[in-house]
BAGUMI-445694 format. One record per residue: residue in one letter; x, z, y of N, C-alpha, C in turn. Coordinates in steps of 0.001 Angstrom, whole numbers, padded with zeros to 6 digits, always signed. Each point is the difference from the previous one (the first is absolute). Layout:
! residues N
AXZYXZYXZY...
END
This chain:
! residues 357
M+066658-026358+025312+000367-000921+000547-000934-000730+000654L+000949-001079+001421-001165-000705+000482+000588-001233-000056K-001015-000775-000413+000176-001700-000239-000511-000443+001225I+000502-000729+001288-000405-000337+001037+000431-001875-000064E-001342-000312+000427+000243-001408+000157-000138-000597+001277M+001041-000420+000939+000021-000790+001143+001166+000912+000793L+000170+001059-000203+000842+001049+000231+001114-000231-000418T+001306+000131+000283+001004-000046-000497+001033+001455-000245E-000210+000344+000741+000114+001591-000172-000271+001539+000192R+000261+001041-000031-001245+001141+000147-000466-000267+000875L-001283+000660+000689-000349+000251+000891+000573+000864+000497S+000006+000394+001893+000390+000997+000345-001101-000316+001606F-000813+001351+000201-001034+000156+000734+000683-000574+001757G+000488+000137+000180+001175+000078+001155+000341-001721+000264K+000062-000553-001710+000206-001439+000958-000938-000924-001238I-001362+000497+000059-001001-000662-000970+000062-001333+000818S-000210-000127+001492-000213-001716+000324+001208-000925-000589G+000780+000321+000012+001364-000827-000216+000031-000833-001474F-000956+001131-000912+000059-001286-000959-001236-001352-000499F-000580+000216+001209-001017-001432+000338+000626-001005+001069P+000642-000994-001091+000667-001022+001328-001006-000669+000596R-001429-000126-000241-000812-000999+000781-000718+000808+000972D-000590+000931-000663-001141+001133+000683-000574-001415+000717K-001055-001175-000568-000849-000706+000666-000492-000413-000884P-001404-000487+000428-000788-000404-001145-000161-001666-000429D-000210+000082-001310+000384-001505-000084-000949-000831-000204L-000293-000799-000079-000870-001139+000216-001509-000002-000141T-000067+000782-001439-001306+000175-000048-000557+000804+000425S+000675+001399+000223-000113+001045+000985-000423-000288+001776R+000901-000992+000259-000205-000521+001358-001474-000567+000391L-000807-000666-001450-000890-001196-000138-000898+001116+000465L+000124+001154-001258-001260+001348+000097-000011+000504+000730L+001039+000310+001142-000136+000830+001312-001143-001036+000986R+000575-001245+000384-001042-001230+000782-000933+000433-000269G-000667-000341-001905-001112-000096+000160-000709+001515+000449L+000364+000765-000273-000475+001563+000131-000012-000207+001564H+000736-000265+000937-000243+000141+001099-000998-000868+001023A+000036-001068-001037-001616-001258+000396-000918+000705-000348A-000164+000723-001227-001197+000555-000673-000306+001769+000992S+000975+000368+000602-000305+000913+000988-000083-000467+001716Q-000008-001299+000105-000400-000625+001267-001122-000263-000165R-000590-000617-000702-001377-000513-000866-000815+001361+000254R+000210+001005-000462-000615+001563-000294-000212+000371+001613R+001417+000009+001175-000415+000493+000804-000917-000981+001115K+000115-001271+000048-000637-001409+000552-001767+000651-000365H+000050+000233-000918-001532+000568-000754-000354+001243+000880R+000692+000755+000023-000111+001125+000450-000517+000063+001268Q+001106-001141+000836-001126+000357+001474-000891-000994+000386T-000371-000829-001174-001481-000951-000115-000591+001044+000222L-000067+001149-000858-001112+001297-000303+000238+000699+001039K+000417-000736+001251+000622+001539+001354+000364+001372-000926A+001396-000366-001018-000033+001486-000244+000774+000448+001284P+000372+001624+000187+001081+000703+001097+001259-000705-000003Q+000507-001003+000862+001226-000068+000470+001071+001238+000283S-000720+001192+000150+000871+001235+000216+000769+000495-001139A-001316-000279-001029+000911+000839-001188+001411-000525-000506P+000567+001083-000364+000974-000017-000352+000531-001141-001808V+001385-000360-000366-000622-000997-000740+000521+001027-001202I+000459+001203-000455-000327+001011-000999-000485+000988+000717P-001195+000180-000204-000639+001369+001221+000401+001309-001155H+000170+000832+000386+000395+001601-001311-001254+000071-000856T-001392+000071+000964-000852-000017-000941-000618-001708-000045V-001062+000051-001406-000904-001389+000265-001186+001128-000633S-001026-001128+000396-001482+000307-000190-000424-000589-001588A-000529+000563-000347-000456-000198-001487-000337-001054-000615A-000549-001335+001267-000655-001079-000062+001525-000602+000004S+000795+000336+000942+001520-001149+000137+000633+000639-001618L+000047+001193-000534+000797+000648-000888-000419-000937-001259A-001373-000024-000518-001146-000955-000954+000651-001637+000274Y+000249-000495+001193+000050-001251+000127+001650-000227+000034I+000594+000902-000657+001650-000013+000053+000063-000049-001577R-000586+000806-000290-000141+000319-001639-000400-001186-000639R-000984-000677+000316-000874-001010-000534+001262-001358-000052L+000501+000120+001273+001059-001414+000290+001644+000335-000834T-000162+000986-000188+001372+000738-000737+000052-000145-001695N-001591+000050-000178-000047+000286-001672-000411-001392-000716R+000370-000718+000535-000049-002153-000386+000903+000431-000370P-000257-000971-001843+000888-000147-000646+000558-001557+000795S+001160-000041-000580+001207-000779-000044+000091-001555-000174F-001104+000413-001453-000119-001191-000908-001159-000203-000433P-001064-000718-001020-001213+000632+000064+000227+000548-001713M-001147+001066-000008+000511+001009-000825-000289-000633-000988R-000905-000379-000379-000297-000713-001435+001197-000915-000668L+000537-000747+000779+001113-000584-000349+001190+000886-000321S+000509+000746+001136+000547+000996-000195+000353+000702-001610A-001199+000217-000383-000371+000585-001454+000328-000470-001347L-000414-001709+000621-000120-000751-001325+001139+000507-000845P+001401+000407+000036+001104+000550-000850-000927+001068-000370L-000335+000775+000052+000075+000856-000716-001153+000431-000895K-000226+001247-001057-000919+000003-000782-001610+000080+000573Q+000825+001180+000564-001375+000468+000429+000354+000685+001869V-001410+000356+000947+000285+000606+001312-001578+000896-000149I+000642+001544+000466-001360+000351-000315-000039+001011+001298D-001273-000124+000772-000171+001134+000725-000750+000979-000137L+000621+001526+000469-000443+001275-000812+000719+001327+001180R-000324+000734-000123-000227+001149+000945+000859+001443-000939V+000578+000559+000821+001257+000920-000613-000118+001219+000928P+000321+001134-000615+000321+000806+000899+000938+000047+000905G-000621+000449+001402+001017+000284+001196-000025+001390+000240A+000184+000814+001137+000251+001288+000014-001120+000586-000350T-000854-000759+001161-001620+001096+000072-001018-001141-000382E+000429-000920-000242-001387-001263-000456+000576-000952-001588L-000799-001001-000344-000028-001377-000662+000699-001083+001122R+001365-000301-000188+000527-001123+001108-000183-001446-001177P-000120-001247+001011-000324-000831-000272+001658-000686-000942A+000177-000588-001148+001086-000397-000387-000195-001278-000612R+001197-000411-000755-000279-001721-000502+001177+000171-001284L-000456-000140-001099+001068-000275-001218+000232-001252-000865Y+001478-000472+000663-000088-000997-000446+001024-000332-001439L-000842-000753-001005+000625+000271-001625+000958-001548+000015P+000894+000071-000439+001053-001370-000220-000236-000717-001458Y+000091-001101-000374-000140-000038-001602+001086+000271-000796G-000297+000224-001141+001206+000251-001313-000021+002104+000133K+000832+000197-000524+000035+001111-000543+000605+000742+001596V-000978+001246+000763+000197+000350+000587+000770+001296+000656R+001078-000074+000466+001201+001466-000226-000249+000807+001511G-000179+001137-000141-000161+000512+001174-001192-000123+001204V+000219+000445+000806-001011-000091+000879+000372+000624+001836V-000410-000657+000960+000359-000164+001033-000424+000363+001087L-000068+001084+000703-000881+000609+000982+000750-000609+001299F-000799-001083+000549+000419-000764+000977-000673+000349+001172L+000358+000662+001239-000506+000065+001514+000285-000924+001096H-001569-000218+000606+000701-000988+000996+000131+000341+001372G+000712-000989+000846+000878+000408+001072-000952+000112+001042G+000131-000298+001032-001283+000316+001204+000065+000580+001320G+001404+000883+000179+000079+000372+000789-001169+001860-000291F-000212-000056-001216-000940+001322-000328-001279-000170+000793V-000434-001136+000676-000766-000059+000672-001185-001329-000565H+000604-001120-000387-000414-001360-000342+000030-000437-001282C-000280-001163-000708-000203-000579-001320-000233+000689-001100G+000080-000444-001094-000893+000496-000891+000388-000973-001193L-001250+000554-001334+000415-000870-001221+000245-001532+000608N-001121-000861+000436-000034-001738-000066+001379-000365+000837S+000629+001204+001459+000841-000929+000364+001289-000165-000486H+000095+000941-001710+001125+000223-000946-000426-000567-001100H-001074-000465-000270-000468-000763-001194+001383-001162-000813G+000434-000400+000680+000495-001301-000007+001339+001094-000849I+000639+000261+000904+001136+001223-000478+000145+000529-000953C-001359+000643+000081-000150+001089-001559-000092-001152-001095C-000403-001427-000126-000517-000668-001138+001156-000492-000191R+001085-000426+001277+001038-000162-000788+000958+000963-000287L+000093+001111+000430+000566+001075-000888-000035+000296-001415A-001347+000053-000112-000603+000099-001222+000535-000968-001303R-000201-001576+000454+000728-000996-000789+001486+000320-000053A+000984+000089+001077+001665+000068-000325-000342+001106-000663S-000338+001360-000293+000257+001395-000496-000334+000084-001143G-001024-000833-000312-000491+000479-001360-000740+001200+000322A-000248+000597+000568-000534+000953-000350-001395-000092+000952A-001159+001501-000208-001059-000214+000992+000194+000816+001191V-000574-000489+000782+000494+000714+001856-001444+000307+000576L-000375+000802+000097-001105+000690+000741+000449+000452+001570S-000615-000983+000608+000025+000264+001793-001362+000902+000404F+000432+000904+000440-000721+001000+000732+000107-000151+001214D-001420+000150+000623-000661+000127+001542+000102+001447+000667Y+001143+000650+000339+000167+001276+000441-000866-000030+001420S-000315+001769+000328-000348-000062+001147+000624-000450+000694L-000533-000629+001636+000566-000563+001079+000230+000678+000802A+000735+000115+001211+000103+000490+001172-000522-001170+000795P-000249+000801+001674-000182+001187+000354-001298+001453-000178E-001133-001021-001113-001127+001071-000457+000893+001167-000892H+001294-000801-000593+000270+001384-001344+001332-000024+000637K+000232+001025+000518+001639+000128+000855+000734+000683-001866F+001384-000086+000518+000800+000356-000865-000120+001346+000106P+000142+000434-001631+000623+000289-001483-001089-001544-000733A-001292-000087+000929-001224-000837-000814+000620-000896-000833A+000526-001252-000156+000552-000720-000551+001045+000698-001050V+000639+000555+000241+001115+000896-000870-001199+000614-001164E-000940+000563+000481-000917+000463-000457-000528-000415-001446D-000327-001122+000435-000781-001287-000045+000775-000294-001407V+001213-000526+000232+000493-000511-001065+000800+001073-001247W+000013+000648+000321+000478+001354-000794-001064-000101-001025A-000878+000335+000470-001360+000095-000599-000367-001484-000775A+000465-001067+000135+000334-001413-000850+000737+000315-001127F+001430+000296+000546+000804-000039-000792-000315+000859-001351S-000336+001522+000548-000347+000915-001373-001590-000886-000779W-000958-000191+000487-000628-000633-000503+000431-001471-001486L+000603-000719+001074+001111-001114-001201+000208+000446-000427A+001478+000410-000369+000531+001245-000421-000395+000275-001562A-001347+000457+000398-000672+000401-001055-000659-001158-000853E-000382-001125+000458-000331-001189-000529+001288-000838-000481A+001692+000337+000332+000438-001012-000512+000799-000159-001279W-001088+000619-000694+000680-000411-001698-001023-000885-000419R-000952-000399+000253-000550-001484+000222+000633-001377-000172W+001238+000292+001014+000949-000985+000417+001773+000348-000676G-000118+000485-000683+001291+001094-000507+000435+001389+000490G-000279+000382+000935+000097+000741+000342+000960+000328+001386S+000507-001049+000267+000836+000294+000729-000256-000789+001684I+000089+000688+001045-000607-000367+000759+001191-000266+001101A-000093-000547+001472+001086-000724+000887-001182+000007+001257I+000638+000592+001506-000263-000219+000997+000246-001250+000839A-000616-000411+000689+000443-001483+000980-000953+000238+001402G+000332-000671+000910-000667+000119+001350+000849-001049+000885D-000621-000253+001167+000456-000499+000746-000241+000461+001408S+001040-000189+001108-000027+000663+001265-000701+001453-000182A-001047+000043+000761-000580+001342-000084+000145+000532-001538G-000502-000840-000849-000583+000314-001582+001436+000331-000449G+001350-000476+000657+001603+000167-000913-000365+001464+000323T-000073+000233+001254+000286+001824+000746-000919+000565-000818L-000905-000275-000309-000795+001140-001175+000377+000050-001174A+000337-001802-000391+000789+000665-001581+001287+000263-000148A+000794+000161+001202+001334+001110-000180-000904+001351+000452V-000305+000407+001046-000762+001388-000231-000668+000623-001511L-000492-000792-000768-000774+000098-001003+001349+000266-001088C+000963-000751-000248+000759+000174-000459+000910+001370-000070Q-000042+000383+001153+000533+001493+000524-001002+000685-000322K-000950+000109-000297-001095+000947+000094-000138+000167-001691V-000285-000851-000856-000014-000070-001514+001525+000918-000270R+000990-000695+000246+001438+001113-000413-000328+001413+000729E-000116-000043+001483-000481+001678-000163-000929+000700-001187A-001065-000848-000268-001022+000758-000334+000512+000417-001915H+001162-000953-000223+000545-000072-001329+001046+001289+000225R+000569+000056+000795+001095+001078+000135-000671+001466+000432S-001301+000402+000229-000506+000994-000085-000896+000021-000779G-000264-000792-000915-000756+000105-001427-000960-000070+000245A-000712-000290+001396-001320-000186+000308-001134-001087-000878N+000635-001041-000166-000535-001002-001091+001433-000864-000569P+000292+000913-001002+001048-000973-001297-000453-000534-000574S-001188-000203-000305-001080-000789-000939+000159-001326+000530S-000142-000633+001819-000141-000808+000493+001417-000964-000189P+000119-001089-000360+001309-001075-000087+000371-000015+000763A+001823+000181+000518+000704-000646+000905-000498-001300-000106P+000332-000638+001563-000166-001357-000066+001481-000872-000181V-000334-001484-000711+001167-000444-000587+000837-000612+001203M-000381+000039+001035+000460-000515+001070-001572-000621+000774Q+001068-000055+001168-000302+000830+001378+000100-001662+001057V-000709-000826+000288+000175-001427+000610-000556+000061+000877L+000988-000372+001597-000729+000127+001127+000368-000827+001038Y-000766-000864+000420+000354-001144+000528-000443+000508+001919Y+001138-000387+000795+000258+000451+000944-000712+001480+000690P+000389+000980-000576-001067+001308-000075+000563+000772+001542A-001117+000232+000373+000842+001045+001797+000198+001188-000889T+001732+000363+000232+000356+001285-000610+000176+001127+001205L+000055-000368+001678+000078+001358+000402-000823-000405+000665G-000051+001190+001127-001590+000799+001319+000868-000601+000673R+000592+000641+001180-000331-000463+001423+001734-000366+000005E+000671-000146-000986+001635-000303-000094+000142-001308+000139E+001377-000373+001311-000238-001092+000203+000951-001043-001121T+000304-001110-000428+000944-000471-000306+000393-001424+000843P+000912-000411-000424+000713-001503+000603-001193-000669+000021S-000541-000370-001108-001346-000758-000160-000796-000177+000576R-000624+001414+000814-001424-000118+000575+000454-000375+001106E+001262+000299+000606+000477-000605+001398-000541-001504-000244K+001101-000547-000715+000524-001562-000149-001475-000702-000194F-000853+000318-000986-001657-000714-000355-000832+000778+001002A+000196+000945+001303-001002+000598+000420-000939-001697+000471H-000051-000726+000267-001172-000716+000463+000517-001655-000496G-001440-000313-000460+000111-001738-000678+000446-000370-001012Y-000166+001065-001123+000210-000370-000842-000827+001047-001092F-001241-000499+000129-001657+000440-000662-000146+001382+000069L+000860+000654-000576-000494+001654+000411+001169+000266+000984T-000585+000653+000832+000453+000359+001062+000214+002229+000350K+001023-000536+000813+000190+001525+000043-001340+000865+000446A-000446-000458+001152-001437+000211+000683-000937+000099-001184M-000356-000652-001063-000664+000359-000648+000119+000844-000876M+001338+000039-000992+000749+001590-000286-000496+000864+000372E+000267+000465+001162-000702+001263+000859-001711-000170-000060W-000673-001194+000066-001022+000210+000058-000827+000660-001357Y+000437-001020-001217+000111+000736-001431-000214+001617+000460G+001733+000022-000223+000321+001534-000339-000807+000700+001097S-000678-000047+001154-000641+000809+000827-001602+000010-000923Q-000388-000997-000555-001356-000100-000339+000031+001253-001582Y+001494-000338-000758-000418+000684-001041+000534+001669-000123A+000994+000504+000987+000688+001239+000498-001008+000428+000747S-000055+001558-000649-001172+001258+000591+000643+000562+001547S+001566-000331-000395+000665+001082+001139+001426-000585+000000E+000841+000276+001007+001477-000452-000309+000846+001113-001152D-000748+000614-000809+000829+000844-001045-000238-001204-000810D-001050-000657-000175-000219-000733-001082+001385-001503-000339L+000312+000257+001348+001454-001301-000121+001313+000566-000855L+000010+001457-000109+000844+000450-000152-000376+000403-001753N-000878-000121-000417-000364+000092-001518+000450-000833-001051P+000533+000345-000584+000538-000781-001670-000927-000779-000394D-001842+000571+000368-000634-000474-000648-000627-001436+000686F+000450+000282+001326-000655-000972+000679+001385-001189+000320A+001287-000011-000208+001273-000477+000005+000622+000482-000934P+000058-000752-001317+001009+000584-001179+001083-000030+000538G+000884-000672+000522+001100-000500+000560+000849+001819+000437L-001052+000905+000634+000255+000920+000293+000150+001391-000983Q-000196-000187-001479+000394+000377-000838+001127+000084-000157K+000572+001760-000206+001548+000475+000162+000581-000397-001408D-000948+000522-000699+000305-000252-002040-001043-001435-000317L+001032-001175-000641-000130-001084-000677+000450-000100-000964S+000165+001059-000822+000519-000556-001388-000874+000783-000636G-000043-000702-001268-000775+000155-001507-001426-001502+000612L+000382-000503+000447-001321-001252+000600+000237-000826-001085P-001048-000665-000157-000226-001572-001072+000909-000991+000902P+000831-001092-001209+000526-001315+000420-001045-000786+001096A+001052+000217+001007-000856-000930+001386+000195-001363-000043W-000801-000838+000415-000203-001296-000186-000488-000353+001662I+001012-000148+000902+000260+000221+002046-000015-001604-000053M-001043-000414+001288+000423-001038+000670-000429-000171+001057T+000974-000618+001168-000330+000071+001196-000154-001382+000939A-000574-000454+001126-000133-001424+000292+001251+000413+000992E+000936-000918+000484+000692-000220+000744-000682-000167+001378C-000324-000149+000554-000726-000234+001112-001421+001193+000303D+000792+001375-000414-001404+000646+000034+000609+001557+000828P-000617+000313+000618+000185+001345+000744+000160+001360-000859L-001215-000162-001332+000688+000717-001220+001339+000483-001012R+000993-001862+000365+000788-000155-000895+000446+001011-000423D+001085+000655+001212+001076+000738+000078-000754+001625-000819E-001321+000244+000647+000060+001483-001247-000379-000406-001595G-000823-001191-000173+000405-000105-001188+001268-000191-000824A+001176-000589+000337+001216-000292-000336+000556+001776-000195L-000538+000994+001584+001020+001277-000306-000657+000488-001041Y-001542+000403-000336-000233+000248-001331+000594-000148-001298A+000244-001291-000061+000418-000794-001197+001684+000791+000155Q+000203-000061+000993+001731+000904-000345-000361+001239-000256R-000806+000447+000774-000140+001945-000325-000407-000115-001482L-000806-000384-000248-000415+000066-001484+001278-000049-000980T+000836-001171+000133+001184-000296-000933+000906+000898-000170Q+000171+000574+001733+000639+001068+000240-000121+001343-000799A-001729+000195+000107-000296+000603-001297-000314+000278-001303G+000702-001077-000913+000125-000147-001223-000783-001039-000529N-000787-000523+000472-000971-000600-000177+000148-001548+000060V-000592-000711-001184-000255-001291-000238-000172-001148+001381V+000344-000679+000652-000223-000353+000955+000201-002121-000015S-000924-000460+000091+000517-001602+000279-000612-000111+001306Y+000989-001036+000788-000902+000167+001451+000116-001691+000539T-000760-000710+000539+000010-001372+000276-000696+000115+001636C+001050-000490+000554-001019-000312+001184+000224-001976+000402V-001040-000091+000341-000582-001376-000130+000217-001062+001405R+001043-000622-000244+000257-001205+001359-001115-000225+000577G+000407+000449+001646-001300-001295+000569-001731+000371+000028T+000015+001179-000898-001257+000080+000050-000684+000943+001007L-001408+000497+000198-000590+001245+000683-000363+001211-000961H-000537+000300+000899-000672+001442-000518-001466-000732-000891G-000351+000310-001091-001374-000017-000348+000049-001371-000409F+001022-000747-000367+000118-001609-000220-000689+000053-001397L+000005+000628-001052-000793+000274-001463-001372-000651+000360L-000366+000535+000811-001813-000444+000741+000046-001482-000152F+001227-000678+000056-000158-001622+000449+000809-000991-000996Y-000104+000931-001339+000429-000675-001536-000270-001406-000021P-001548-000117+000135-000042-001347-000212+000758-001168+001110M+000591+000209+001111+000994-001271+000751+000996+000534-000260M+000556+001691-000282+001640+000178-000016+000228+000248-001244R+000995-001103-000564+000751-000129-001174+000555+001525-000423K+001021+000437+000944+000755+001510+000042-000915+001094+000073A-001224-000175-000141-001070+001152-000133-000449+000200-001667R-000630-001311-000307+000294-000345-001844+001212+000293-000614R+001126-000111+000939+001338+000320-001037+000129+001446+000319V-000629+001306+000864-000054+001188+000186-001035+000327-001000L-001100-000611-000360-000700+000523-000994+000296+000171-001191R+000609-001484-000584+000591-000231-001235+000798+000985-000457Q+001132-000051+001407+001117+000768-000690-000306+001958-000282S-000882+000109+000875-000409+001371-000283-000718+000295-001525G-001010-000573-000012-000586-000352-000908+000707+000185-001354H+000972-001062+000114+000932-000063-001339+000864+001390+000308A+000069+000849+000739+000636+001235-000014-001007+000594-000090L-001336+000205-000118-000452+001023-001136-000257-000454-001180R-000046-000918-000476-000631-000766-001276+001653+000621-000593T+001403-000024+000414+000938+000203-000639-000299+001970-000035A-000448+000547+001028-000220+001716-000175-000713+000276-000909F-001343-000554+000123-000765+000274-001475+000409-000431-001169R+000516-001064-000127+000424-000696-001499+001268+001333-000596G+001033+000688+001081+000282+001136-000163-000537+000621-000418R-000952+001072+000307-000959+000780-000430-000491-000150-001541G-000110-001422-000229-001040-000317-001084+000966+000191-001272
END
């Protein structure tokens, strides 16, 4: 069963763009773009004042360690005061949990009341930046709306850690969390935005394969996967990638740069662990709640992934949010639509966990 909000008929990859009547940002998104452009101009003037090289490309293929550290500091800031975000929750705990090769930073969010289930949350950022702080408010709202514990996990980032390092990290974190899930009733779900949504989709596929092979039968299957504007294809082009290639926050050039930082070779782009939409067998996966932004280069591949999951016999709820841009959940303090998405996805998780209770 495929539940579709906004779309009025079955998705067809060849006609996907025709289902979006406006294909333009709403007022809040336009104001956001204007503000981001102004901030970019101020940073550019500051670099000119410091006599930064003028011949450097806007998005160089490689960046210095200092530039990478600056990007990460800039993008790992919370969009709302962290203490205020956490006020509606019972407890927020910083801890370290197993990754593939080391203990990695994580943050556990516990809501008030009886906690049913636990969500492994994987942050976006092109596999290169963002972290626990940038997605703090999102996790606070998701924990409150779902009534579940939320574990936000800080996986290894590229380019220092190339594919499949992030996949191996989230697999290790899931395995650890699955063993601890009894503390919250035993049920587990997986959620993520953008690159984190990609990892969440990959992780669900890997858990399915482990169960089928008998490699890890004691680990519980996720009760739901929540994917916010995920990237699901490698180098395959879609209409939305071309339509929103420039001027809509996430650009085609940025996507190519993220891919070059994360991938070790061209062959990686064809690997389902890199691009979960390339997985030929999508049967037997957890129920999916998938959201895309209307003015996003990744829109069509999220919609296509929802369609293919449905055709494989999975339960899917798909929503495309009109007038929004990629990454708009990070701006939830100023965007009512972002708060609504977090509330709706949280309620879907609450229902899934109660169904297992």
